[in-house]
ROKERO-930898 format. One record per residue (C-alpha): residue in three letters; residue number from 1; x, y, z. Coordinates in Angstrom, 1 decimal. Last residue first. Layout:
# ROKERO-930898
lumro_guke_xx_yy_zz
ala_NUM_X_Y_Z
...
# end
This chain:
# ROKERO-930898
lumro_guke_xx_yy_zz
ala_691_80.4_-76.9_44.0
gln_690_78.7_-80.1_43.1
gln_689_78.8_-81.8_39.7
glu_688_76.9_-83.7_37.1
lys_687_74.2_-85.6_39.0
thr_686_72.2_-87.7_36.6
leu_685_68.4_-87.5_37.1
arg_684_66.1_-90.3_38.1
his_683_66.7_-89.8_41.8
trp_682_66.0_-86.1_41.5
asp_681_62.4_-87.0_40.5
thr_680_61.3_-84.0_38.3
thr_679_61.5_-85.4_34.8
val_678_59.5_-83.7_32.1
pro_677_59.2_-86.0_29.1
ala_676_60.4_-84.9_25.7
leu_675_57.5_-83.8_23.5
asp_674_56.3_-85.0_20.1
gly_673_55.4_-82.8_17.1
arg_672_57.3_-85.1_14.7
leu_671_59.8_-82.5_13.7
trp_670_60.3_-81.4_17.3
leu_669_61.0_-84.9_18.4
pro_668_63.5_-85.5_15.6
leu_667_65.2_-82.2_16.5
gln_666_65.5_-83.0_20.2
asp_665_68.9_-84.6_19.9
glu_664_70.4_-81.5_18.2
his_663_73.2_-80.4_20.6
his_662_72.5_-83.0_23.3
pro_661_75.2_-85.5_22.3
asp_660_77.7_-82.5_22.0
gly_659_79.2_-82.3_18.6
ala_658_78.4_-78.6_18.1
val_657_78.0_-76.9_21.5
gly_656_74.8_-75.1_22.1
ser_655_73.5_-77.8_24.4
ala_654_69.9_-78.4_25.4
gly_653_68.7_-79.4_22.0
phe_652_67.5_-78.5_18.5
pro_651_64.0_-77.3_17.9
val_650_62.9_-77.3_21.5
ala_649_60.7_-79.7_23.3
trp_648_58.5_-80.0_26.4
gly_647_56.3_-82.4_28.3
gly_646_53.8_-82.8_31.0
arg_645_52.9_-86.0_32.9
glu_644_55.9_-85.4_35.2
arg_643_54.3_-82.2_36.5
asp_642_51.3_-84.1_37.8
ala_641_47.8_-82.7_38.1
leu_640_48.6_-79.2_37.0
asp_639_50.0_-80.6_33.7
trp_638_52.1_-78.1_31.7
val_637_52.4_-78.9_28.0
tyr_636_55.2_-77.4_26.1
arg_635_56.5_-76.6_22.6
ala_634_59.6_-74.5_21.8
ala_633_60.8_-72.0_19.1
ser_632_57.8_-73.0_17.1
ala_631_58.3_-71.6_13.6
arg_630_60.0_-68.8_11.7
ala_629_62.7_-69.1_9.1
ser_628_60.8_-71.4_6.8
arg_627_62.0_-71.9_3.3
asp_626_59.2_-71.7_0.7
thr_625_60.8_-68.7_-0.9
phe_624_59.8_-65.5_-2.8
gly_623_56.2_-65.8_-3.9
pro_622_55.1_-66.9_-0.5
val_621_57.5_-65.8_2.2
ser_620_57.8_-68.7_4.7
ser_619_56.3_-69.3_8.1
thr_618_55.9_-72.5_10.0
ser_617_52.9_-72.4_12.3
leu_616_51.6_-75.8_13.3
val_615_48.4_-74.2_14.4
cys_614_48.2_-73.2_10.7
asp_613_48.3_-69.6_9.7
his_612_51.9_-69.4_8.6
asp_611_52.2_-72.9_7.3
gly_610_52.5_-76.5_8.5
gly_609_54.7_-79.4_7.6
leu_608_58.5_-79.1_7.6
gly_607_61.4_-80.3_5.5
pro_606_64.8_-80.9_7.1
trp_605_68.0_-78.9_7.3
arg_604_70.9_-80.9_5.9
ala_603_71.0_-79.1_2.6
asp_602_72.5_-76.0_4.3
asp_601_75.8_-77.8_4.9
pro_600_78.1_-74.7_5.3
asp_599_76.2_-73.8_8.5
pro_598_76.1_-70.0_8.8
leu_597_78.1_-68.5_11.6
ala_596_75.7_-66.3_13.6
gln_595_73.1_-68.8_12.8
trp_594_69.5_-68.2_11.7
pro_593_67.5_-71.3_11.0
ala_592_66.1_-72.2_7.6
leu_591_63.9_-75.2_8.0
arg_590_62.6_-76.6_4.7
his_589_59.4_-75.9_2.8
thr_588_60.7_-77.0_-0.6
thr_587_60.6_-80.7_-0.2
gly_586_58.2_-80.5_2.8
trp_585_55.4_-79.4_0.5
ala_584_55.6_-82.4_-1.9
pro_583_57.1_-81.5_-5.2
pro_582_55.6_-79.2_-7.8
pro_581_54.8_-80.9_-11.1
ala_580_57.1_-79.4_-13.8
gly_579_55.7_-76.3_-15.4
ala_578_52.8_-75.7_-17.7
gly_577_50.2_-76.4_-15.0
thr_576_51.7_-74.0_-12.6
glu_575_51.8_-71.2_-15.0
glu_574_48.3_-71.9_-16.2
leu_573_46.9_-71.9_-12.7
ala_572_48.8_-68.7_-11.9
glu_571_47.4_-67.1_-15.1
arg_570_43.9_-68.1_-14.0
val_569_44.4_-66.6_-10.6
ile_568_45.7_-63.4_-12.1
arg_567_42.7_-63.1_-14.4
asp_566_40.3_-63.6_-11.4
val_565_42.2_-60.8_-9.5
asp_564_42.1_-58.6_-12.6
gly_563_38.3_-59.0_-12.7
ala_562_38.0_-58.2_-9.0
pro_561_39.9_-54.9_-9.5
val_560_43.2_-54.6_-7.6
pro_559_42.9_-51.6_-5.2
gly_558_41.8_-53.6_-2.1
gly_557_39.2_-56.3_-1.6
thr_556_38.6_-60.0_-1.8
leu_555_41.9_-61.4_-3.1
leu_554_43.9_-58.6_-1.4
thr_553_42.5_-59.5_2.0
glu_552_43.4_-63.1_1.9
leu_551_46.8_-62.3_0.3
ala_550_47.8_-60.1_3.2
leu_549_50.9_-62.1_4.1
gly_548_52.0_-62.6_0.5
val_547_51.3_-59.0_-0.5
arg_546_53.4_-57.8_2.4
pro_545_56.2_-60.2_1.6
leu_544_56.1_-58.9_-2.0
leu_543_56.0_-55.2_-1.2
leu_542_59.1_-54.8_0.9
leu_541_58.8_-52.5_3.9
trp_540_58.4_-54.7_6.9
pro_539_61.2_-57.1_6.0
his_538_63.1_-53.9_4.8
phe_537_63.6_-52.5_8.3
leu_536_67.2_-53.7_8.8
ala_535_68.0_-52.4_5.3
pro_534_67.9_-48.9_6.5
tyr_533_65.1_-46.6_5.2
pro_532_64.2_-45.1_1.9
ala_531_62.5_-48.3_0.6
pro_530_63.4_-49.1_-2.9
gly_529_60.5_-48.9_-5.4
arg_528_57.6_-51.3_-5.6
leu_527_55.0_-49.4_-3.5
ala_526_54.1_-46.8_-6.1
ala_525_53.5_-49.5_-8.7
phe_524_51.0_-51.3_-6.5
ala_523_47.9_-50.8_-8.6
asp_522_50.0_-51.6_-11.7
his_521_50.0_-55.2_-10.8
ala_520_53.5_-56.8_-10.3
thr_519_52.8_-57.7_-6.7
leu_518_49.6_-59.4_-7.7
leu_517_51.5_-61.6_-10.2
arg_516_54.1_-62.5_-7.7
val_515_51.5_-63.4_-5.0
val_514_49.4_-65.4_-7.5
ala_513_52.5_-67.4_-8.5
gly_512_53.4_-68.1_-4.9
arg_511_49.8_-69.2_-4.2
val_510_49.9_-71.6_-7.2
ala_509_53.1_-73.2_-6.0
ala_508_52.0_-73.4_-2.4
tyr_507_48.7_-75.1_-3.5
leu_506_50.7_-77.6_-5.5
gly_505_53.0_-78.3_-2.5
ala_504_49.9_-78.8_-0.4
asp_503_48.6_-81.2_-3.1
ala_502_51.9_-83.2_-3.0
ser_501_51.5_-83.7_0.8
asp_500_54.5_-85.2_2.5
ala_499_55.1_-82.1_4.7
asp_498_51.4_-81.8_5.6
met_497_49.8_-78.5_4.9
arg_496_46.2_-79.7_5.2
arg_495_43.6_-78.1_3.0
asp_494_41.9_-81.5_2.2
trp_493_42.6_-81.0_-1.5
ala_492_39.7_-81.8_-3.9
leu_491_39.4_-78.1_-5.1
leu_490_43.2_-78.0_-5.5
arg_489_43.3_-81.2_-7.6
asp_488_40.6_-80.0_-9.9
arg_487_42.3_-76.6_-10.4
val_486_45.7_-78.2_-11.2
ala_485_43.9_-80.5_-13.7
ser_484_42.2_-77.5_-15.3
ala_483_45.6_-75.8_-15.7
ala_482_46.9_-78.8_-17.6
pro_481_43.8_-79.1_-19.7
ser_480_44.0_-75.4_-20.6
leu_479_41.6_-73.1_-18.8
gly_478_39.0_-71.1_-20.6
asp_477_36.3_-71.3_-18.0
ala_476_36.4_-72.7_-14.5
ala_475_38.3_-70.0_-12.7
arg_474_35.6_-69.3_-10.0
ala_473_36.7_-72.4_-8.1
val_472_40.3_-71.1_-8.0
ala_471_39.0_-67.8_-6.5
ala_470_37.3_-69.8_-3.8
leu_469_40.5_-71.8_-3.2
leu_468_42.3_-68.5_-2.9
pro_467_39.8_-67.2_-0.3
ala_466_39.8_-70.5_1.6
ala_465_43.6_-71.0_2.0
ser_464_43.7_-69.1_5.3
arg_463_42.0_-72.0_7.0
asn_462_45.1_-74.2_6.6
asp_461_44.6_-77.4_8.7
thr_460_48.1_-78.5_9.8
asp_459_47.5_-79.6_13.4
arg_458_50.6_-80.8_15.1
his_457_50.4_-78.7_18.3
val_456_46.7_-79.7_18.7
ala_455_47.7_-83.4_18.4
thr_454_50.2_-82.8_21.2
thr_453_47.3_-82.2_23.5
ala_452_46.4_-85.9_23.5
glu_451_49.5_-86.8_25.5
pro_450_48.9_-84.1_28.1
thr_449_45.4_-85.3_28.6
trp_448_42.0_-83.8_27.6
ala_447_38.8_-85.5_28.7
asp_446_36.0_-83.2_27.6
ser_445_36.8_-83.3_24.0
ala_444_36.0_-81.7_20.6
asp_443_35.8_-78.2_22.0
leu_442_39.6_-78.1_22.3
leu_441_39.9_-78.7_18.5
ala_440_37.4_-75.9_17.8
ala_439_39.2_-73.5_20.1
ile_438_42.6_-74.3_18.5
arg_437_41.1_-73.7_15.0
asp_436_39.6_-70.4_16.0
ala_435_42.8_-69.1_17.5
arg_434_44.9_-70.3_14.6
his_433_42.6_-68.8_12.0
pro_432_41.8_-65.5_13.6
pro_431_44.2_-63.5_11.5
ala_430_47.1_-62.1_13.5
phe_429_46.7_-58.6_14.9
glu_428_47.3_-55.1_13.7
val_427_46.3_-52.0_15.6
gly_426_46.9_-52.6_19.3
leu_425_45.9_-51.9_22.9
pro_424_42.1_-52.0_22.7
ala_423_42.3_-55.5_21.0
ala_422_44.3_-57.1_23.8
ile_421_41.4_-59.1_25.2
gly_420_40.8_-60.6_21.8
arg_419_42.0_-59.8_18.3
ala_418_44.3_-62.6_17.2
asn_417_47.8_-63.1_18.6
ala_416_47.1_-66.8_19.4
met_415_45.7_-66.9_22.9
val_414_43.0_-69.5_23.7
ala_413_41.0_-70.0_26.9
his_412_39.2_-73.2_27.9
gly_411_36.3_-74.8_29.8
gly_410_33.6_-72.6_28.4
thr_409_34.7_-69.5_30.3
val_408_38.0_-68.2_31.5
glu_407_37.3_-64.6_32.8
ala_406_39.0_-61.7_31.1
arg_405_41.7_-59.2_31.6
pro_404_42.6_-55.8_30.1
thr_403_45.7_-53.9_31.1
pro_402_44.9_-50.3_31.9
ala_401_46.8_-47.8_29.7
pro_400_50.0_-46.4_31.1
glu_399_50.2_-43.3_33.2
pro_398_51.8_-39.9_32.6
gly_397_50.3_-39.4_29.1
trp_396_52.6_-39.5_26.1
ala_395_52.9_-36.6_23.8
his_394_51.4_-36.6_20.3
arg_393_49.0_-33.7_20.8
ala_392_52.1_-31.5_21.5
asp_391_52.8_-31.3_17.8
trp_390_56.5_-30.5_17.2
ala_389_57.6_-34.1_17.0
pro_388_55.3_-34.7_14.0
val_387_53.9_-38.3_13.9
pro_386_55.1_-41.5_12.3
arg_385_52.2_-43.7_11.5
leu_384_49.3_-45.7_13.0
ala_383_49.8_-46.0_16.8
asn_382_50.8_-42.3_17.1
ala_381_47.6_-41.3_15.2
arg_380_45.5_-42.6_18.1
asp_379_46.8_-39.9_20.4
arg_378_48.6_-41.2_23.6
val_377_48.3_-43.5_26.5
pro_376_51.5_-45.6_26.8
val_375_51.3_-49.4_26.8
his_374_53.1_-51.0_29.7
gly_373_52.9_-54.8_30.2
ala_372_50.7_-57.7_31.1
val_371_47.4_-58.7_29.4
arg_370_45.1_-61.0_31.3
his_369_43.7_-64.5_31.6
leu_368_44.2_-66.1_35.0
leu_367_42.7_-69.2_36.6
gly_366_42.6_-70.5_40.2
gly_365_41.3_-74.1_40.6
ala_364_43.3_-75.0_43.7
thr_363_46.0_-76.7_41.6
asp_362_46.8_-73.4_39.8
ala_361_46.2_-71.9_36.4
ala_360_47.9_-69.2_34.3
leu_359_47.3_-67.6_30.9
val_358_49.1_-64.3_30.0
val_357_48.8_-62.0_27.0
asn_356_52.0_-60.1_26.6
val_355_53.4_-56.6_26.3
pro_354_57.2_-56.9_25.8
glu_353_58.1_-55.1_27.9
val_352_56.8_-53.7_31.2
trp_351_55.8_-56.2_33.9
asp_350_55.2_-54.9_37.5
asp_349_51.6_-56.0_37.6
leu_348_53.0_-59.3_36.4
ala_347_53.9_-60.4_40.0
ala_346_50.4_-59.8_41.2
asp_345_48.8_-62.0_38.5
val_344_51.4_-64.7_39.0
asp_343_50.5_-64.7_42.7
ala_342_46.8_-64.8_41.9
ala_341_47.4_-67.8_39.7
thr_340_48.8_-69.5_42.9
arg_339_52.2_-70.5_44.3
ala_338_54.4_-67.8_42.8
ala_337_58.1_-67.7_44.0
leu_336_59.5_-68.0_40.5
leu_335_57.1_-65.3_39.3
arg_334_58.3_-63.0_42.1
pro_333_61.9_-63.5_41.1
leu_332_61.0_-62.3_37.5
ala_331_58.5_-59.5_38.3
glu_330_61.0_-56.9_39.4
phe_329_62.6_-57.4_35.9
gly_328_59.8_-55.2_34.6
leu_327_61.9_-53.3_32.0
arg_326_62.0_-49.9_33.7
gly_325_63.9_-46.7_33.2
thr_324_60.7_-45.0_32.4
val_323_61.4_-43.3_29.1
arg_322_64.0_-45.5_27.6
pro_321_62.2_-48.6_29.0
val_320_59.0_-47.4_27.2
tyr_319_60.1_-46.8_23.7
arg_318_60.2_-43.5_21.7
leu_317_62.0_-43.9_18.4
ala_316_63.1_-40.7_16.8
leu_315_62.8_-40.4_13.0
gly_314_65.1_-38.0_11.1
glu_313_65.3_-34.8_9.3
gly_312_68.0_-32.3_8.3
glu_311_69.1_-28.7_8.7
gly_310_72.7_-27.4_8.3
gly_309_76.2_-28.9_8.1
ala_308_74.9_-32.5_8.1
pro_307_71.7_-32.1_10.2
gly_306_70.9_-35.7_10.4
asp_305_70.8_-38.2_7.5
gly_304_67.7_-40.0_8.7
thr_303_66.9_-43.0_10.8
ile_302_67.2_-44.1_14.5
val_301_67.0_-40.7_16.3
pro_300_66.9_-41.6_20.0
gly_299_63.9_-40.4_22.0
arg_298_61.1_-37.8_22.2
arg_297_63.3_-35.2_24.0
thr_296_65.8_-35.6_21.2
glu_295_68.7_-38.1_21.0
val_294_71.4_-38.0_18.4
val_293_74.1_-40.7_17.9
glu_292_76.4_-39.9_15.1
val_291_77.8_-43.3_13.9
ala_290_81.3_-43.6_12.4
val_289_81.7_-46.9_10.5
pro_288_85.0_-48.7_10.6
asp_287_86.3_-50.0_7.3
gly_286_85.9_-53.6_6.4
gly_285_87.1_-57.1_6.9
ala_284_85.9_-57.2_10.5
val_283_83.8_-54.1_11.1
glu_282_84.3_-51.7_14.1
val_281_81.3_-49.5_14.8
thr_280_82.5_-46.1_16.0
glu_279_80.5_-43.8_18.2
thr_278_79.8_-40.1_17.9
his_277_77.9_-37.9_20.4
val_276_74.7_-35.8_20.4
ala_275_72.1_-34.8_23.0
ala_274_69.4_-32.6_21.6
pro_273_68.9_-28.9_22.5
glu_272_65.5_-27.3_21.9
trp_271_64.0_-25.4_18.9
gly_270_60.3_-24.5_19.4
asp_269_57.9_-25.3_22.2
pro_268_56.3_-28.3_20.6
gly_267_59.7_-29.6_19.5
tyr_266_62.2_-28.7_16.8
ala_265_65.4_-30.5_17.4
glu_264_68.8_-28.9_18.1
val_263_72.3_-30.4_17.4
gly_262_75.7_-29.5_18.7
gly_261_78.7_-28.5_16.6
asp_260_79.4_-25.2_18.3
gly_259_77.5_-23.2_15.7
thr_258_74.4_-25.3_16.0
arg_257_73.3_-28.0_13.6
arg_256_69.7_-28.4_12.8
leu_255_67.1_-31.2_13.3
arg_254_63.4_-31.5_12.3
glu_253_62.1_-34.7_13.9
arg_252_59.3_-37.0_12.7
tyr_251_58.4_-39.1_15.7
leu_250_58.1_-42.9_15.8
asp_249_56.2_-44.5_18.6
gln_248_56.5_-47.7_20.6
tyr_247_53.7_-49.4_22.6
asp_246_51.4_-51.0_20.1
ala_245_50.0_-54.3_21.4
met_244_50.3_-57.5_19.4
ala_243_49.7_-59.3_22.7
asn_242_52.6_-61.7_22.1
thr_241_51.9_-65.0_23.8
ile_240_52.3_-66.1_27.4
ala_239_52.5_-69.1_29.7
trp_238_51.9_-69.9_33.4
ala_237_51.9_-72.8_35.8
val_236_50.9_-73.1_39.5
pro_235_51.1_-75.7_42.3
gly_234_54.1_-77.4_40.8
ala_233_56.1_-74.3_39.7
his_232_55.6_-74.7_36.0
gly_231_57.0_-71.9_33.8
phe_230_56.8_-70.1_30.5
his_229_57.5_-66.5_29.8
ala_228_59.9_-64.9_32.4
leu_227_61.6_-68.0_33.7
gly_226_64.5_-66.8_35.8
pro_225_67.7_-65.1_34.8
val_224_68.4_-63.7_31.3
gly_223_71.3_-64.6_29.0
pro_222_69.6_-67.6_27.5
val_221_65.9_-66.9_27.5
ala_220_64.4_-69.4_29.9
leu_219_61.8_-72.1_29.3
gly_218_60.3_-73.9_32.3
leu_217_60.9_-75.7_35.6
val_216_60.2_-74.3_39.1
asp_215_61.1_-75.5_42.6
tyr_214_60.7_-72.7_45.2
glu_213_62.0_-71.2_48.4
pro_212_64.2_-74.1_49.5
cys_211_66.0_-74.0_46.2
ala_210_65.1_-75.4_42.7
leu_209_65.5_-74.0_39.2
arg_208_64.7_-76.3_36.3
ile_207_65.8_-75.6_32.7
gln_206_64.8_-75.8_29.1
gln_205_66.5_-73.0_27.1
tyr_204_64.7_-70.9_24.6
val_203_66.2_-68.9_21.7
gly_202_67.6_-72.1_20.1
pro_201_71.2_-72.6_19.2
ala_200_70.6_-72.3_16.3
glu_199_68.0_-69.7_15.7
ile_198_64.4_-70.0_14.6
phe_197_62.6_-66.7_14.2
arg_196_59.9_-66.9_16.7
his_195_56.6_-68.7_17.3
pro_194_56.0_-69.5_20.9
asp_193_54.3_-72.9_21.5
gly_192_51.3_-73.9_23.6
ala_191_50.0_-75.6_26.6
val_190_48.4_-75.1_30.1
leu_189_46.4_-78.0_31.5
ala_188_44.0_-77.8_34.4
ala_187_43.2_-80.5_36.9
gly_186_40.3_-82.9_36.7
ser_185_42.6_-85.7_35.5
ala_184_40.8_-86.4_32.3
thr_183_40.6_-82.7_31.4
arg_182_37.5_-80.6_30.5
glu_181_36.2_-79.6_33.9
gly_180_39.8_-79.1_35.0
thr_179_40.2_-76.1_32.8
val_178_42.0_-76.2_29.5
leu_177_44.5_-73.3_28.9
trp_176_45.8_-72.4_25.5
gly_175_48.8_-70.8_23.9
asn_174_49.9_-70.2_20.3
ser_173_52.6_-67.7_19.5
gly_172_53.5_-64.7_17.4
ala_171_56.8_-63.1_16.6
thr_170_56.4_-60.2_14.2
ala_169_58.9_-60.0_11.4
pro_168_56.7_-60.1_8.4
gly_167_53.7_-58.7_10.1
asp_166_50.7_-60.6_11.5
ala_165_48.3_-58.8_9.3
ala_164_47.1_-55.4_8.2
phe_163_47.9_-54.9_4.5
leu_162_45.0_-52.7_3.8
glu_161_45.5_-50.6_6.9
thr_160_46.6_-47.4_5.2
trp_159_44.4_-48.0_2.1
glu_158_42.0_-45.1_2.6
glu_157_44.9_-42.7_3.1
gly_156_46.0_-43.2_-0.5
leu_155_48.0_-45.6_-2.6
gly_154_51.6_-44.3_-2.5
thr_153_51.4_-41.7_0.3
ala_152_49.2_-43.8_2.5
val_151_51.0_-47.0_1.7
arg_150_54.4_-45.6_2.5
glu_149_53.2_-44.2_5.8
arg_148_51.7_-47.6_6.6
trp_147_55.0_-49.2_5.8
leu_146_56.9_-46.7_8.1
lys_145_54.4_-47.5_10.8
thr_144_55.1_-51.2_10.3
pro_143_58.7_-50.3_11.3
phe_142_57.4_-50.1_14.9
gly_141_56.9_-53.9_15.0
ala_140_56.1_-54.3_18.7
phe_139_58.6_-57.2_18.9
leu_138_61.5_-55.2_17.4
ile_137_63.1_-54.2_20.7
his_136_62.5_-57.7_22.1
thr_135_65.8_-59.6_21.8
ser_134_67.8_-56.3_22.0
leu_133_66.1_-55.3_25.2
trp_132_66.4_-58.7_26.9
val_131_70.1_-58.9_26.1
ala_130_70.5_-55.4_27.5
leu_129_68.7_-56.4_30.7
pro_128_71.0_-59.4_31.0
thr_127_74.0_-57.1_30.5
trp_126_73.2_-54.7_33.3
ala_125_75.2_-56.5_36.0
glu_124_78.2_-56.5_33.6
trp_123_79.2_-59.6_31.6
arg_122_82.8_-59.8_30.7
gly_121_84.2_-60.9_27.3
pro_120_84.9_-64.2_25.8
ala_119_87.7_-64.0_23.1
leu_118_86.7_-63.9_19.5
gly_117_89.1_-65.0_16.9
thr_116_86.2_-66.0_14.6
ala_115_86.9_-69.7_14.1
ala_114_88.6_-69.9_17.6
phe_113_85.5_-68.6_19.3
glu_112_83.2_-70.7_17.1
pro_111_84.8_-73.9_18.3
ala_110_82.8_-73.9_21.5
arg_109_84.2_-76.1_24.3
arg_108_86.9_-73.7_25.4
ala_107_84.4_-70.9_25.4
gly_106_82.2_-72.8_27.8
glu_105_85.1_-73.3_30.2
pro_104_86.0_-69.6_30.1
leu_103_82.3_-68.5_30.2
gly_102_81.2_-70.4_33.4
asp_101_82.4_-67.9_36.1
asn_100_81.4_-64.9_34.0
val_99_77.9_-66.3_33.5
gly_98_77.6_-67.0_37.2
asp_97_78.5_-63.3_38.0
ala_96_75.9_-62.2_35.5
tyr_95_73.3_-64.4_37.3
ala_94_74.4_-63.0_40.7
arg_93_74.0_-59.4_39.3
val_92_70.4_-60.3_38.4
trp_91_69.7_-61.4_42.0
asp_90_71.5_-58.3_43.3
ala_89_69.1_-56.1_41.2
thr_88_66.2_-58.1_42.5
ala_87_67.2_-57.5_46.1
pro_86_68.0_-53.8_45.4
asp_85_64.4_-53.1_44.3
thr_84_64.0_-49.3_43.9
glu_83_67.5_-48.0_43.7
thr_82_69.2_-51.0_42.1
leu_81_66.3_-51.4_39.7
arg_80_66.7_-47.7_38.7
ala_79_70.4_-48.2_38.0
met_78_69.7_-51.4_36.1
cys_77_67.1_-49.6_33.9
arg_76_69.6_-46.8_33.1
arg_75_72.3_-49.3_32.3
ala_74_69.9_-51.2_30.0
thr_73_69.0_-47.9_28.3
asp_72_72.6_-47.2_27.7
ala_71_73.0_-50.6_26.1
leu_70_70.0_-50.0_23.9
arg_69_70.9_-46.5_22.8
ala_68_68.6_-46.6_19.7
arg_67_71.5_-45.1_17.6
arg_66_74.0_-47.7_18.8
val_65_71.6_-50.6_18.4
phe_64_70.7_-49.4_14.9
val_63_74.3_-49.1_13.8
asp_62_75.1_-52.5_15.2
trp_61_72.1_-54.0_13.3
gly_60_73.2_-52.4_10.0
thr_59_76.8_-53.5_10.5
glu_58_76.0_-57.2_10.9
asp_57_76.5_-58.1_7.2
pro_56_80.0_-56.3_7.4
gly_55_81.7_-59.0_9.4
leu_54_81.0_-61.4_12.2
phe_53_83.8_-60.4_14.6
ala_52_83.7_-56.6_14.7
ala_51_80.3_-56.6_13.0
thr_50_78.8_-57.9_16.3
thr_49_79.6_-54.8_18.4
gly_48_76.2_-53.1_18.8
arg_47_76.1_-53.6_22.6
ala_46_73.0_-55.9_22.7
arg_45_74.3_-57.8_19.7
his_44_77.6_-58.2_21.4
arg_43_76.0_-59.7_24.5
glu_42_73.8_-61.9_22.3
val_41_76.8_-63.3_20.4
glu_40_78.5_-63.9_23.7
leu_39_75.6_-65.8_25.1
gln_38_75.3_-67.9_22.0
trp_37_79.0_-68.8_22.0
ala_36_78.9_-69.7_25.7
arg_35_75.9_-71.9_25.4
asp_34_76.2_-75.0_27.7
arg_33_79.0_-73.7_30.0
ala_32_77.6_-70.2_30.0
thr_31_74.1_-71.4_30.7
val_30_75.4_-73.6_33.6
arg_29_77.1_-70.5_35.1
gly_28_74.2_-68.1_34.8
gln_27_71.7_-70.6_36.2
ala_26_74.1_-71.4_39.1
phe_25_74.5_-67.7_39.9
ala_24_70.7_-67.4_39.9
leu_23_70.5_-70.4_42.2
glu_22_73.0_-68.9_44.6
arg_21_70.9_-65.8_44.8
pro_20_67.7_-67.8_45.2
asn_19_68.9_-69.8_48.2
gly_18_70.8_-73.1_49.0
ala_17_71.0_-74.3_45.4
arg_16_69.6_-77.0_43.2
leu_15_69.8_-77.0_39.4
his_14_68.2_-79.2_36.8
pro_13_70.0_-78.9_33.4
val_12_68.4_-80.5_30.4
gly_11_70.8_-83.0_28.9
tyr_10_68.1_-84.9_27.1
ala_9_68.1_-87.9_29.5
asp_8_67.9_-85.5_32.5
arg_7_70.8_-83.6_33.9
tyr_6_71.7_-82.6_37.5
val_5_73.7_-79.7_38.8
glu_4_74.1_-79.1_42.5
ile_3_75.1_-75.8_44.1
ser_2_76.0_-75.2_47.7
met_1_78.1_-72.1_48.1
# end
């Protein structure tokens, strides 16, 4: 086996091997050495076994994973891949073998194993598929259908889509392509940043994969081979954002117990057998939890009490990989081998989940703007709310919906989760602010360079502030002097959410007060009670976050009368004026990354600029906390004229090992909006080992 590992100045691994299979092994091995703890947490999350070493707080996730049958679905997908594309299945298996080879050394370097008593386990060939599934199972936001059901029953059918917005747990992104006619070099640029919950270590891994067949660099998902989302192969580069498509359904199931202890579900043809078995979730520091796993012909039952001794109800989740046995991993090695935008296009014809908008460009002038993924064809009601399992109208059609595509015109294309080419496939999309702002910035120049592009990444203009500022402008009469001073400052504010801006901090304080007061309005009384679903789904079901993210809509429409809206804004101005002056935005808007083992020094996390609807998207929960748990999980600029003129950055670093020089050395870059250089000259890299 001929494998060489090099590192750049930021510790990013550059791998060379004799063939793609050896390279997949090398990718698995170096990832395990750099990120053993992260990989093992992800393996356990995919199996529903995290509570066994992280404690009771993870029980809810483990129960969901067991009920949803994620691990079994991964096995099913791997079995089909082995049957239909044995070469790709072997390539995935080589990656898992590499992980197993590197885990012992990686675990010795990671103190978290000793702290939790966890021993590194063994990766199966299907484990990368399970990791992919668990990472993306909530991407389509199926719990939003539970929220719409709650709104319909609490407020009325006419308000079902009142709160439509980029949901509390939806992962969005920015991405844009600038054609050669608008760049200084005459070659295209592809740039952007995926917005996800920020985790430490980061959810993306910078890496380069080179063998005689290809030489590609990009952002990998640790635990998964290849470069599914973001890559630059030299002659071609590609990137994605979440299409905001709807491709998962919830079915209301009637269930009953049979005399022999089995379970039946009521389907379109009457009572029919359901599969049932019991699993046990082990809990460190707590009692084990028995989980009855029930699966109907629609899918696994993920909520409900089940037929305890008689009849019961539950919600079954129908998701594409469970139905088809496919995730789309066939596309991964084909992406690495792509040389043109047409090659990327052809590779993504096999893509399944998640459903993405894709941009690609090549050095010959080829361009691509399309949706990739599997969206089932079914009744419109399926996309809105849970539907009755016994009604045949809600069955899926045999073929997926066509995936839209568009020409790149005007010198650029933008994807930012707003309505666009994916509109026929979804229900809720992000507001247009990020997409419109990026397009406006790109229109300002015909000579874009990779260096200039970072200014787009850093933009903090907050267009979503306009409705609240308009309401503030209306609140001219009857204010106290202190509230009037707050009003005057806001109306003079430049609308930029810079970390050092006191006016941005003032705006956030007034916004938070408005959100809290709106949430308390009698119009929403029916939505304030506890949600009758597992806590895992509460980010979609709690009223205050929903009000905060839909504030623009609620200020201009909805069940709260206009007069009450104006009164609430005046009260918020008075509340803010009567209190201590709010600090600069970055003082309270600090990074709050998720860590499997929380950092005891929470105060060390820095303040951030940006806001949910800024291009520099850093999301908080207005009215509850200014802390930001969601932001750019990576930033990149791919230059088709010269790969080394591009750049990339992640929130922390290439290493997942605390104390390693490259554990958090990119954090200062990320905070400034700068990028680390892309280095491709092997002579300017440091050779680490050869095996």
